[in-house]
N, CA, C and O atoms as CSV, one atom per row, in Angstrom:
chain,resi,resn,atom,element,x,y,z
A,1,MET,N,N,11.058,-24.475,-4.639
A,1,MET,CA,C,11.771,-23.346,-4.541
A,1,MET,C,C,11.058,-22.213,-5.522
A,1,MET,O,O,10.705,-22.502,-6.665
A,2,ASN,N,N,10.893,-20.947,-4.975
A,2,ASN,CA,C,10.334,-20.106,-5.843
A,2,ASN,C,C,11.277,-19.387,-6.780
A,2,ASN,O,O,12.449,-19.183,-6.463
A,3,GLU,N,N,10.717,-18.970,-8.039
A,3,GLU,CA,C,11.798,-18.438,-8.886
A,3,GLU,C,C,12.124,-16.998,-8.527
A,3,GLU,O,O,13.210,-16.535,-8.878
A,4,LEU,N,N,11.304,-16.308,-7.892
A,4,LEU,CA,C,11.326,-14.865,-7.406
A,4,LEU,C,C,11.547,-14.717,-6.156
A,4,LEU,O,O,10.929,-15.398,-5.337
A,5,THR,N,N,12.566,-13.702,-5.749
A,5,THR,CA,C,12.800,-13.430,-4.396
A,5,THR,C,C,12.691,-11.861,-4.453
A,5,THR,O,O,13.276,-11.152,-5.272
A,6,VAL,N,N,11.823,-11.416,-3.420
A,6,VAL,CA,C,11.910,-9.816,-3.191
A,6,VAL,C,C,12.877,-9.698,-2.022
A,6,VAL,O,O,12.832,-10.412,-1.020
A,7,ILE,N,N,13.811,-8.663,-2.265
A,7,ILE,CA,C,14.703,-8.139,-1.290
A,7,ILE,C,C,14.237,-6.738,-0.803
A,7,ILE,O,O,14.167,-5.830,-1.630
A,8,ILE,N,N,13.973,-6.558,0.266
A,8,ILE,CA,C,13.877,-5.229,0.851
A,8,ILE,C,C,14.808,-4.842,1.752
A,8,ILE,O,O,14.991,-5.494,2.780
A,9,THR,N,N,15.482,-3.763,1.470
A,9,THR,CA,C,16.730,-3.291,2.458
A,9,THR,C,C,16.077,-2.052,3.175
A,9,THR,O,O,15.376,-1.317,2.479
A,10,TYR,N,N,16.231,-1.784,4.385
A,10,TYR,CA,C,15.646,-0.459,4.881
A,10,TYR,C,C,16.657,0.090,5.997
A,10,TYR,O,O,17.449,-0.698,6.513
A,11,TYR,N,N,16.631,1.388,6.357
A,11,TYR,CA,C,17.262,2.038,7.306
A,11,TYR,C,C,16.463,3.258,7.666
A,11,TYR,O,O,16.355,4.203,6.885
A,12,ASN,N,N,15.824,3.229,9.018
A,12,ASN,CA,C,15.088,4.266,9.418
A,12,ASN,C,C,13.777,4.645,8.767
A,12,ASN,O,O,13.311,5.784,8.727
A,13,SER,N,N,13.274,3.616,8.294
A,13,SER,CA,C,12.138,3.694,7.453
A,13,SER,C,C,10.710,3.614,8.070
A,13,SER,O,O,9.823,3.109,7.381
A,14,GLU,N,N,10.437,4.055,9.264
A,14,GLU,CA,C,9.174,3.878,9.991
A,14,GLU,C,C,8.105,4.450,9.218
A,14,GLU,O,O,6.989,3.942,9.319
A,15,ASP,N,N,8.284,5.419,8.473
A,15,ASP,CA,C,7.294,6.119,7.694
A,15,ASP,C,C,6.759,5.195,6.426
A,15,ASP,O,O,5.652,5.368,5.916
A,16,TYR,N,N,7.581,4.320,6.049
A,16,TYR,CA,C,7.269,3.477,4.720
A,16,TYR,C,C,7.262,2.050,4.943
A,16,TYR,O,O,6.624,1.419,4.100
A,17,ILE,N,N,7.834,1.352,5.902
A,17,ILE,CA,C,8.031,0.029,5.986
A,17,ILE,C,C,6.627,-0.729,6.006
A,17,ILE,O,O,6.442,-1.736,5.323
A,18,GLN,N,N,5.772,-0.247,6.732
A,18,GLN,CA,C,4.434,-0.767,6.854
A,18,GLN,C,C,3.775,-0.946,5.483
A,18,GLN,O,O,3.363,-2.008,5.015
A,19,ALA,N,N,3.741,0.294,4.903
A,19,ALA,CA,C,3.022,0.085,3.487
A,19,ALA,C,C,3.770,-0.663,2.655
A,19,ALA,O,O,3.144,-1.286,1.797
A,20,CYS,N,N,4.987,-0.774,2.679
A,20,CYS,CA,C,5.703,-1.601,1.847
A,20,CYS,C,C,5.281,-3.142,2.058
A,20,CYS,O,O,5.043,-3.860,1.086
A,21,ILE,N,N,5.210,-3.554,3.234
A,21,ILE,CA,C,4.921,-4.909,3.560
A,21,ILE,C,C,3.361,-5.160,3.322
A,21,ILE,O,O,2.993,-6.272,2.942
A,22,GLU,N,N,2.494,-4.189,3.531
A,22,GLU,CA,C,1.227,-4.411,3.213
A,22,GLU,C,C,0.892,-4.556,1.710
A,22,GLU,O,O,-0.024,-5.281,1.322
A,23,SER,N,N,1.738,-3.780,0.822
A,23,SER,CA,C,1.589,-4.002,-0.505
A,23,SER,C,C,1.992,-5.412,-0.918
A,23,SER,O,O,1.264,-6.037,-1.689
A,24,LEU,N,N,3.147,-5.956,-0.430
A,24,LEU,CA,C,3.304,-7.385,-0.660
A,24,LEU,C,C,2.223,-8.361,-0.268
A,24,LEU,O,O,2.016,-9.383,-0.921
A,25,LYS,N,N,1.563,-8.043,0.764
A,25,LYS,CA,C,0.521,-8.893,1.260
A,25,LYS,C,C,-0.699,-8.874,0.326
A,25,LYS,O,O,-1.474,-9.830,0.338
A,26,GLN,N,N,-0.883,-7.888,-0.432
A,26,GLN,CA,C,-1.931,-7.674,-1.407
A,26,GLN,C,C,-1.752,-8.138,-2.692
A,26,GLN,O,O,-2.641,-8.062,-3.541
A,27,GLN,N,N,-0.508,-8.683,-2.924
A,27,GLN,CA,C,-0.182,-9.241,-4.314
A,27,GLN,C,C,-1.111,-10.526,-4.571
A,27,GLN,O,O,-1.286,-11.381,-3.702
A,28,ARG,N,N,-1.632,-10.573,-5.728
A,28,ARG,CA,C,-2.484,-11.865,-6.204
A,28,ARG,C,C,-1.603,-12.926,-6.025
A,28,ARG,O,O,-1.845,-13.820,-5.214
A,29,ASN,N,N,-0.462,-12.900,-6.809
A,29,ASN,CA,C,0.504,-14.026,-6.866
A,29,ASN,C,C,1.425,-13.977,-5.695
A,29,ASN,O,O,2.209,-13.035,-5.572
A,30,GLN,N,N,1.365,-14.982,-4.802
A,30,GLN,CA,C,2.202,-14.907,-3.675
A,30,GLN,C,C,3.312,-16.036,-3.781
A,30,GLN,O,O,3.763,-16.600,-2.784
A,31,ASP,N,N,3.661,-16.278,-4.914
A,31,ASP,CA,C,4.608,-17.305,-5.383
A,31,ASP,C,C,6.007,-16.653,-5.461
A,31,ASP,O,O,6.649,-16.559,-6.508
A,32,PHE,N,N,6.448,-16.181,-4.163
A,32,PHE,CA,C,7.724,-15.515,-4.139
A,32,PHE,C,C,8.365,-15.594,-2.633
A,32,PHE,O,O,7.645,-15.736,-1.645
A,33,ASN,N,N,9.635,-15.499,-2.565
A,33,ASN,CA,C,10.344,-15.461,-1.251
A,33,ASN,C,C,10.466,-14.033,-1.000
A,33,ASN,O,O,10.390,-13.178,-1.883
A,34,VAL,N,N,10.690,-13.770,0.435
A,34,VAL,CA,C,10.839,-12.428,0.770
A,34,VAL,C,C,12.055,-12.474,1.792
A,34,VAL,O,O,12.036,-13.270,2.731
A,35,ILE,N,N,13.075,-11.631,1.592
A,35,ILE,CA,C,14.197,-11.391,2.346
A,35,ILE,C,C,14.158,-9.902,2.744
A,35,ILE,O,O,14.205,-9.066,1.842
A,36,ILE,N,N,14.070,-9.484,4.114
A,36,ILE,CA,C,14.211,-8.348,4.455
A,36,ILE,C,C,15.443,-7.949,5.337
A,36,ILE,O,O,15.686,-8.576,6.368
A,37,VAL,N,N,16.232,-6.878,4.915
A,37,VAL,CA,C,17.503,-6.516,5.798
A,37,VAL,C,C,17.250,-5.167,6.321
A,37,VAL,O,O,17.082,-4.195,5.584
A,38,ASN,N,N,17.222,-5.116,7.785
A,38,ASN,CA,C,17.333,-3.863,8.582
A,38,ASN,C,C,18.813,-3.582,8.680
A,38,ASN,O,O,19.638,-4.271,9.279
A,39,ASP,N,N,19.033,-2.443,7.986
A,39,ASP,CA,C,20.396,-1.924,7.989
A,39,ASP,C,C,20.791,-1.208,9.312
A,39,ASP,O,O,21.477,-0.191,9.212
A,40,GLY,N,N,20.449,-1.611,10.440
A,40,GLY,CA,C,20.884,-0.945,11.707
A,40,GLY,C,C,19.894,0.159,12.036
A,40,GLY,O,O,20.413,1.096,12.643
A,41,SER,N,N,18.757,0.265,11.816
A,41,SER,CA,C,17.811,1.308,12.092
A,41,SER,C,C,17.813,1.585,13.605
A,41,SER,O,O,17.913,0.677,14.431
A,42,THR,N,N,17.704,2.807,13.906
A,42,THR,CA,C,17.576,3.325,15.212
A,42,THR,C,C,16.210,3.958,15.377
A,42,THR,O,O,16.038,4.510,16.464
A,43,ASP,N,N,15.245,3.988,14.551
A,43,ASP,CA,C,13.953,4.491,14.875
A,43,ASP,C,C,12.937,3.342,15.185
A,43,ASP,O,O,13.350,2.225,15.498
A,44,GLY,N,N,11.737,3.598,15.105
A,44,GLY,CA,C,10.693,2.326,15.372
A,44,GLY,C,C,10.360,1.381,14.244
A,44,GLY,O,O,9.437,0.566,14.281
A,45,SER,N,N,11.253,1.575,13.166
A,45,SER,CA,C,10.883,0.640,11.980
A,45,SER,C,C,10.722,-0.786,12.216
A,45,SER,O,O,9.778,-1.453,11.794
A,46,GLN,N,N,11.809,-1.269,12.998
A,46,GLN,CA,C,11.813,-2.677,13.313
A,46,GLN,C,C,10.626,-3.252,13.963
A,46,GLN,O,O,10.026,-4.259,13.586
A,47,ALA,N,N,10.338,-2.486,15.014
A,47,ALA,CA,C,8.940,-2.825,15.683
A,47,ALA,C,C,7.809,-2.926,14.862
A,47,ALA,O,O,6.950,-3.800,14.981
A,48,LEU,N,N,7.813,-1.903,13.913
A,48,LEU,CA,C,6.647,-1.870,13.015
A,48,LEU,C,C,6.662,-2.952,11.903
A,48,LEU,O,O,5.594,-3.372,11.458
A,49,LEU,N,N,7.783,-3.383,11.474
A,49,LEU,CA,C,8.027,-4.433,10.668
A,49,LEU,C,C,7.605,-5.768,11.301
A,49,LEU,O,O,6.902,-6.579,10.699
A,50,GLU,N,N,8.125,-5.974,12.689
A,50,GLU,CA,C,7.773,-7.224,13.286
A,50,GLU,C,C,6.067,-7.343,13.539
A,50,GLU,O,O,5.456,-8.410,13.478
A,51,ASP,N,N,5.474,-6.079,13.820
A,51,ASP,CA,C,4.056,-6.122,14.077
A,51,ASP,C,C,3.309,-6.296,12.765
A,51,ASP,O,O,2.204,-6.837,12.737
A,52,THR,N,N,3.916,-5.835,11.681
A,52,THR,CA,C,2.987,-5.997,10.266
A,52,THR,C,C,3.247,-7.491,9.835
A,52,THR,O,O,2.395,-8.133,9.220
A,53,LEU,N,N,4.330,-7.947,10.152
A,53,LEU,CA,C,4.548,-9.372,9.688
A,53,LEU,C,C,3.850,-10.462,10.571
A,53,LEU,O,O,3.944,-11.644,10.237
A,54,LYS,N,N,3.194,-10.116,11.620
A,54,LYS,CA,C,2.558,-11.078,12.474
A,54,LYS,C,C,1.373,-11.760,11.866
A,54,LYS,O,O,1.050,-12.901,12.197
A,55,ASN,N,N,0.708,-11.032,10.946
A,55,ASN,CA,C,-0.491,-11.668,10.412
A,55,ASN,C,C,-0.146,-11.977,8.962
A,55,ASN,O,O,-1.085,-12.137,8.183
A,56,TYR,N,N,1.079,-12.076,8.530
A,56,TYR,CA,C,1.348,-12.364,7.162
A,56,TYR,C,C,1.643,-13.861,6.975
A,56,TYR,O,O,2.703,-14.231,7.481
A,57,ASP,N,N,0.925,-14.770,6.359
A,57,ASP,CA,C,1.090,-16.180,6.460
A,57,ASP,C,C,2.222,-16.717,5.639
A,57,ASP,O,O,2.322,-17.930,5.458
A,58,LYS,N,N,3.088,-15.856,5.129
A,58,LYS,CA,C,4.155,-16.297,4.435
A,58,LYS,C,C,5.462,-16.155,5.225
A,58,LYS,O,O,5.617,-15.244,6.038
A,59,LYS,N,N,6.503,-17.182,4.937
A,59,LYS,CA,C,7.565,-17.170,5.686
A,59,LYS,C,C,8.446,-16.115,5.109
A,59,LYS,O,O,8.613,-16.034,3.892
A,60,VAL,N,N,9.055,-15.241,6.023
A,60,VAL,CA,C,9.872,-14.024,5.707
A,60,VAL,C,C,11.217,-14.282,6.387
A,60,VAL,O,O,11.266,-14.670,7.554
A,61,GLU,N,N,12.328,-14.058,5.631
A,61,GLU,CA,C,13.581,-14.120,6.275
A,61,GLU,C,C,13.938,-12.682,6.617
A,61,GLU,O,O,13.918,-11.822,5.736
A,62,VAL,N,N,14.213,-12.443,7.682
A,62,VAL,CA,C,14.431,-11.027,8.263
A,62,VAL,C,C,16.048,-10.953,8.833
A,62,VAL,O,O,16.440,-11.771,9.665
A,63,ILE,N,N,16.724,-10.138,8.422
A,63,ILE,CA,C,18.271,-10.094,8.729
A,63,ILE,C,C,18.335,-8.605,9.553
A,63,ILE,O,O,17.806,-7.601,9.075
A,64,ASN,N,N,18.915,-8.599,10.604
A,64,ASN,CA,C,19.004,-7.341,11.445
A,64,ASN,C,C,20.552,-7.046,11.551
A,64,ASN,O,O,21.291,-7.955,11.928
A,65,PHE,N,N,21.009,-5.944,11.268
A,65,PHE,CA,C,22.369,-5.472,11.469
A,65,PHE,C,C,22.355,-4.503,12.805
A,65,PHE,O,O,21.495,-3.647,13.012
A,66,GLU,N,N,23.317,-4.758,13.553
A,66,GLU,CA,C,23.433,-3.779,14.656
A,66,GLU,C,C,23.707,-2.333,14.327
A,66,GLU,O,O,23.130,-1.390,14.870
A,67,GLN,N,N,24.698,-2.226,13.332
A,67,GLN,CA,C,25.054,-0.817,12.876
A,67,GLN,C,C,24.738,-0.717,11.340
A,67,GLN,O,O,24.659,-1.707,10.611
A,68,ASN,N,N,24.571,0.533,10.938
A,68,ASN,CA,C,24.406,0.851,9.483
A,68,ASN,C,C,25.493,0.452,8.778
A,68,ASN,O,O,26.583,0.924,9.104
A,69,GLN,N,N,25.411,-0.485,7.687
A,69,GLN,CA,C,26.516,-0.941,6.757
A,69,GLN,C,C,26.412,-0.327,5.314
A,69,GLN,O,O,27.292,-0.462,4.463
A,70,GLY,N,N,25.408,0.262,5.160
A,70,GLY,CA,C,24.919,0.839,3.776
A,70,GLY,C,C,24.215,-0.038,2.933
A,70,GLY,O,O,24.213,-1.267,3.007
A,71,HIS,N,N,23.555,0.744,2.040
A,71,HIS,CA,C,22.510,-0.083,1.242
A,71,HIS,C,C,23.082,-1.238,0.352
A,71,HIS,O,O,22.443,-2.287,0.263
A,72,ALA,N,N,24.366,-1.060,-0.364
A,72,ALA,CA,C,24.832,-1.958,-1.029
A,72,ALA,C,C,25.124,-3.320,-0.301
A,72,ALA,O,O,24.855,-4.434,-0.751
A,73,HIS,N,N,25.706,-3.042,0.868
A,73,HIS,CA,C,26.392,-4.180,1.771
A,73,HIS,C,C,25.017,-4.966,2.107
A,73,HIS,O,O,25.033,-6.179,1.903
A,74,ALA,N,N,23.831,-4.380,2.603
A,74,ALA,CA,C,22.590,-4.970,2.972
A,74,ALA,C,C,22.072,-5.786,1.793
A,74,ALA,O,O,21.678,-6.937,1.981
A,75,ARG,N,N,22.059,-5.251,0.632
A,75,ARG,CA,C,21.514,-5.862,-0.522
A,75,ARG,C,C,22.441,-7.139,-0.896
A,75,ARG,O,O,21.971,-8.197,-1.315
A,76,ASN,N,N,23.653,-6.926,-0.715
A,76,ASN,CA,C,24.510,-8.093,-1.105
A,76,ASN,C,C,24.400,-9.293,-0.127
A,76,ASN,O,O,24.374,-10.461,-0.516
A,77,VAL,N,N,24.336,-8.901,1.217
A,77,VAL,CA,C,23.930,-10.018,2.155
A,77,VAL,C,C,22.743,-10.635,1.742
A,77,VAL,O,O,22.753,-11.866,1.751
A,78,ALA,N,N,21.661,-10.029,1.359
A,78,ALA,CA,C,20.361,-10.638,1.090
A,78,ALA,C,C,20.603,-11.594,-0.060
A,78,ALA,O,O,20.066,-12.701,-0.104
A,79,MET,N,N,21.410,-11.143,-0.970
A,79,MET,CA,C,21.409,-11.918,-2.083
A,79,MET,C,C,22.379,-13.185,-1.982
A,79,MET,O,O,22.470,-13.970,-2.926
């Protein structure tokens, strides 16, 4: 088990989510877990995320909420 877990929470972040994941992919040290929480997005960010993760060789846990629950709730669920 890795000692570091990166938690990413987002809501309607289609302008930023792809760059965020690409940044993770470029890290030299890949010894970390990734948990991503979609806090009920209604834009195209979920589709962008899925497309960006297709060629990432790391297992990523993605949690999708049907409705926006707030940043704190999303972070707490990830932890």
